[in-house]
C-alpha positions in Angstrom: -5.2 34.5 112.9 -5.4 32.9 110.3 -1.5 32.4 109.9 -1.5 31.2 113.4 0.6 34.2 114.5 -2.1 36.0 117.0 -4.2 34.1 119.1 -8.2 34.9 119.7 -7.5 35.7 123.2 -4.7 38.5 122.6 -5.6 40.8 119.5 -3.9 43.8 119.5 -6.2 47.0 118.6 -5.3 48.5 115.4 -5.9 52.2 115.4 -4.6 55.3 113.6 -2.9 58.0 114.9 -5.6 60.5 114.1 -8.5 58.4 115.9 -6.3 57.9 119.0 -6.1 61.5 119.3 -9.4 62.1 119.0 -10.5 59.4 121.4 -8.0 60.7 123.8 -9.6 64.1 124.0 -13.4 62.4 123.9 -12.4 60.4 127.5 -12.2 62.4 130.3 -11.2 59.5 132.7 -8.6 56.7 132.2 -11.1 54.4 133.4 -13.3 54.7 130.6 -10.4 54.4 128.2 -9.3 51.1 130.2 -12.7 49.9 129.5 -12.6 50.8 125.9 -9.8 48.6 125.4 -11.1 45.9 127.1 -14.4 45.7 124.9 -12.9 46.6 122.0 -10.1 43.4 122.0 -12.7 41.4 122.9 -12.8 38.4 119.4 -16.6 38.8 119.4 -16.8 42.6 119.3 -15.5 42.3 115.8 -18.1 39.5 114.9 -21.1 40.9 116.2 -20.5 44.7 115.7 -19.4 46.0 111.7 -18.9 49.9 111.6 -17.6 51.9 108.8 -14.6 53.3 111.0 -13.0 53.1 114.6 -15.1 56.4 115.7 -18.3 54.7 115.1 -17.2 51.8 117.5 -16.1 54.1 119.9 -19.4 56.3 119.7 -21.6 53.4 120.0 -19.5 51.8 123.1 -20.4 55.5 124.8 -24.0 54.9 123.7 -24.4 51.4 124.9 -20.9 49.9 126.0 -19.8 48.1 122.8 -21.0 44.7 124.9 -21.1 41.5 123.3 -23.3 38.9 126.0 -20.5 35.5 126.6 -21.6 31.8 126.2 -23.1 31.3 128.9 -22.2 27.5 129.1 -18.5 29.2 128.9 -19.2 31.5 131.5 -20.7 28.6 134.1 -17.3 26.7 133.1 -15.3 29.8 134.0 -17.0 30.1 137.4 -18.1 26.5 138.4 -20.1 28.3 141.6 -22.3 29.7 139.6 -25.7 28.3 138.7 -26.9 26.4 135.5 -27.6 28.6 132.6 -30.8 29.3 132.4 -33.0 28.0 129.0 -33.7 31.8 128.4 -30.1 32.8 128.7 -29.0 29.9 126.4 -31.9 30.8 124.1 -30.7 34.6 123.8 -27.5 33.9 123.3 -28.2 31.3 120.1 -30.1 33.6 118.6 -28.1 36.8 118.6 -27.1 38.4 115.2 -24.3 40.5 114.4 -25.3 44.2 114.1 -24.2 47.0 111.5 -23.5 50.1 113.0 -24.5 53.3 111.1 -22.5 56.5 111.4 -22.6 58.2 114.4 -20.1 61.0 113.6 -22.1 63.7 113.1 -22.0 65.0 116.8 -19.0 64.3 116.6 -17.6 66.5 113.7 -19.9 69.3 114.7 -17.4 69.2 117.8 -14.5 69.1 116.2 -15.0 71.8 113.7 -16.1 74.4 116.4 -13.5 73.5 119.3 -11.4 76.4 119.8 -13.3 78.8 118.7 -12.8 82.4 121.0 -15.1 84.4 118.8 -17.8 86.5 120.7 -20.5 85.0 118.5 -19.4 81.4 117.8 -21.4 78.3 120.1 -19.2 75.5 120.4 -20.7 72.1 120.0 -21.4 69.8 122.9 -18.6 67.4 123.1 -19.5 63.3 122.6 -19.4 61.7 126.1 -20.2 58.5 127.8 -23.6 58.1 129.6 -23.6 59.3 132.5 -22.3 56.7 135.2 -23.8 56.8 138.9 -20.3 55.6 140.1 -18.5 58.5 138.5 -17.9 59.9 141.7 -16.3 56.8 143.4 -14.7 56.0 140.3 -12.6 59.6 140.4 -12.1 59.0 144.4 -10.4 55.8 143.0 -8.2 57.7 141.1 -7.7 60.9 143.4 -6.4 58.7 146.4 -4.3 56.8 144.2 -5.8 53.6 145.4 -4.1 50.4 144.8 -5.7 49.1 141.2 -7.4 52.3 140.8 -7.6 52.0 137.4 -8.7 48.4 136.9 -11.4 48.8 139.6 -12.8 51.7 138.2 -13.4 50.2 134.6 -14.8 47.7 136.3 -17.2 49.4 138.0 -18.0 51.4 135.1 -18.5 47.9 133.0 -21.8 47.2 134.9 -25.1 48.0 133.1 -26.3 51.6 134.5 -29.2 50.3 136.5 -26.5 47.6 138.3 -24.5 51.2 138.7 -27.0 52.3 140.7 -27.6 49.5 142.9 -23.5 49.5 143.5 -23.4 53.3 144.2 -26.6 52.6 146.8 -24.5 50.0 148.5 -22.6 51.8 151.1 -25.7 53.9 152.2 -27.8 51.1 152.3 -25.9 49.5 154.5 -25.1 52.8 156.7 -28.6 53.3 157.2 -29.2 50.2 158.9 -26.2 50.4 161.5 -25.0 47.5 163.7 -23.0 47.2 166.5 -20.8 45.1 164.7 -20.5 46.5 161.4 -22.3 45.4 158.4 -21.1 43.9 154.9 -22.5 42.8 151.5 -20.4 40.8 148.8 -20.8 40.4 145.3 -19.0 38.5 142.8 -18.6 39.8 139.3 -18.3 37.4 136.4 -19.0 38.8 133.1 -16.5 37.1 130.9 -15.2 33.3 130.3 -12.1 34.2 131.4 -11.6 33.2 135.2 -8.8 35.7 135.4 -11.3 38.5 134.6 -13.5 37.2 138.0 -14.1 40.4 140.8 -15.0 40.2 144.5 -16.6 43.5 145.7 -17.5 43.6 149.1 -19.0 46.9 150.9 -18.4 47.3 154.7 -18.8 49.6 157.7 -16.9 49.6 160.6 -19.0 50.8 164.1 -18.4 53.2 166.3 -15.6 52.3 169.1 -14.5 49.6 166.5 -10.3 49.2 166.8 -9.4 50.7 163.0 -6.5 48.2 162.6 -8.8 45.3 163.4 -11.4 46.0 161.7 -9.0 46.4 158.7 -7.2 43.1 159.3 -10.5 41.3 159.6 -12.0 42.7 156.2 -8.6 41.6 154.5 -8.4 38.2 155.4 -12.3 37.8 154.8 -11.5 39.1 151.2 -8.9 37.3 150.4 -10.6 33.9 151.6 -13.8 34.8 149.9 -11.7 35.2 146.9 -9.7 31.9 147.1 -13.2 29.9 148.1 -15.0 31.1 144.8 -11.8 31.1 142.8 -11.6 35.1 141.6 -7.9 36.3 141.0 -9.0 40.2 142.3 -11.0 41.7 144.9 -11.7 45.2 146.7 -13.2 46.3 149.9 -14.9 49.8 150.4 -15.0 50.8 153.9 -17.5 53.0 155.4 -17.6 54.3 158.9 -20.8 54.6 160.3 -21.1 57.4 162.4 -19.7 59.7 160.0 -20.5 58.0 156.9 -17.3 58.9 155.2 -15.5 56.2 152.8 -12.3 55.3 155.5 -10.6 53.2 152.9 -10.6 51.1 149.5 -8.5 48.0 150.0 -7.5 46.4 147.0 -6.2 42.5 146.7 -4.8 40.4 144.1 -2.8 37.4 146.0 -3.9 34.4 143.7 -1.4 32.0 145.5 -2.5 29.6 148.3 -3.6 30.8 151.8 -1.8 30.4 155.0 -3.0 28.1 157.5 -5.3 30.8 159.2 -7.0 31.9 156.6 -7.2 28.1 155.6 -8.7 27.3 158.4 -11.3 30.2 158.0 -12.9 28.9 154.8 -14.9 26.5 156.5 -17.1 29.3 158.1 -17.6 31.1 155.1 -21.6 30.4 153.3 -20.6 28.2 150.8 -21.0 29.3 146.7 -24.0 27.1 146.3 -26.0 29.9 148.6 -25.0 32.8 145.9 -28.4 33.9 144.4 -28.7 35.0 140.7 -30.0 38.0 140.0 -28.4 40.9 137.6 -25.3 40.7 135.5 -23.2 43.8 135.6 -23.0 43.9 131.5 -22.8 46.6 129.3 -24.1 50.7 129.5 -27.7 51.3 128.8 -28.4 49.5 125.6 -29.4 51.6 122.2 -32.7 52.5 121.4 -34.1 49.3 120.1 -31.9 46.7 121.2 -32.9 44.3 123.8 -31.2 44.2 127.0 -28.8 41.0 127.7 -29.0 38.9 130.7 -27.7 40.1 134.1 -26.6 38.5 137.2 -25.2 40.1 140.1 -24.5 37.4 143.4 -24.4 38.9 147.3 -22.8 36.7 149.8 
C-alpha cells in the first residue's frame, strides 16, 4: 500500500494454507465464510484489532463479529437519506481505541487434537462455532432453494447484531399475525458501510388469500426496484409469505442498478419520502465480547 500498488479499498486476505484449511473445517455455512472475508478485508480491521495469528482473529469473529464501526460522517455521505449523525455517535467514533486480542486457540487446539479419534473411551472436544444466529434457518433455506444471490443475502443477514437478527427473524410472523386483505409489508434499508455499493434493501411481505400470485409478484418486484432506486441502494430482496398457510412462498432478489423504465419512474412519487425513515438500530457485528461496548446501530422502516 505504501508503494501505491494496492488501494485501501482492495486489500487481499493473506492467509496460510493451514489456517485456511482449519477455517473451512470450522465454518458450517458458506455465508459465514463470506461474512468473514468481508470483515477481514476491511482496512480498519487491521488497525483496530491486533492478534498473535490469523486464527485468533477468526475466533474473535466467531465470538463478536470482528466488526469495526465506520465513520458516521462517511456513512451519511454514502447514504444521504440518513439523518445527520448524533453527537453520541460522533463521540464514540472519535474515542474508539485499538484492541489487542489475546490467544483464543485453546478450545481450537483441544478440538483439533481430539478430532477423528474413534476409541470407545475418547471424548471429542466441541468444535468452535459462531454465536448461534436466530436467522440460521432462513440462511439455510436460501441456500437449499438456490435463490439468486443466496450467498450474499445470507452473509448480509448474519452481519447484524444478535438482537437485530432476532427482530428480522420475527418480521414474517409479526406481519402474518396481523393479516390484511391487501397484504402487509415491512421495508428495512441496511447501511452498515461507508461504501454505497454495500447498501441493501430488505422487504418482508405477505400475500393475502385470493390474491393473484403473478400480480403480487410483479407488484412487489416493482416496489423493490423503485424503492432501491429512490434510496440509491444497489441490491435488495423480498421475503414473501402466504397469509393463509404462513409459508415462505418466494424470495426475490434484485441487483438492478440502471435507470428505471417509465412506469417505475412514475411510481416514485407514490413512495414515502426518505425523510420519513426513522432512526433505530444498526445491523452491526455479532454479540460483542464481554467487557466491550456495543457500537451504535440503526435500523430503518418504511
